[in-house]
C-alpha angles and dihedrals in degrees: 000000000000117000121213119229112233119219117229113234132186132195110237118195111217116175109311095338134077115220124194110224129191110231123224110248095252098046130086123215091251092053091049092050092047094050091044092051092047092051090046090055092046091050092052090055091044094053092045088056094043092053090043094234086157089078092071097029117127089212107096097207089060092055091045093050092040087225138075109290100154137051102338093186093057091044093050092046090052098045109027097075089059094053112088114248091237090057091048090050092050091050090051091048090052089051092049091047091054093046113116116240091234096058116132124258097250092051093046090050093050093050092059091076123097114235091257089054091061092065096088 
C-alpha cells in the first residue's frame, strides 16, 4: 500500500488577511514566521530608503545616514500614501527582478507585497 506524503501548512497573518502557506520540509512554522517578519522589516527600511523618505524625516539619524535609520513602519505609513501606485509597483518589480533564484520561501513571500501593503 502506497502512503501519501502530507504537506505541512501554516496560517500566516499578514495585515488584515490570513494566508495559508506550505512549509518547506525542514522548516517549522515558528522559523517561517520569524524569517517572514525579519524580511518584512528589512523591506520596510528598503522602501523608505528607495523613496527617499529620509529627506523629510524628523529623525536626525535618518537624514545623516541618507537612509532609513529610525522607525521604518511609521515612516512608511506616513509617506507611502503619497507615492503613486505605479511608482510603488515599479519599485517592487525592480526588487523582484533582482531577487536571486535560490531565495527562501518566507523571503520570496514577503517580497510579493507592494510598499503600501507593508504598513500593517
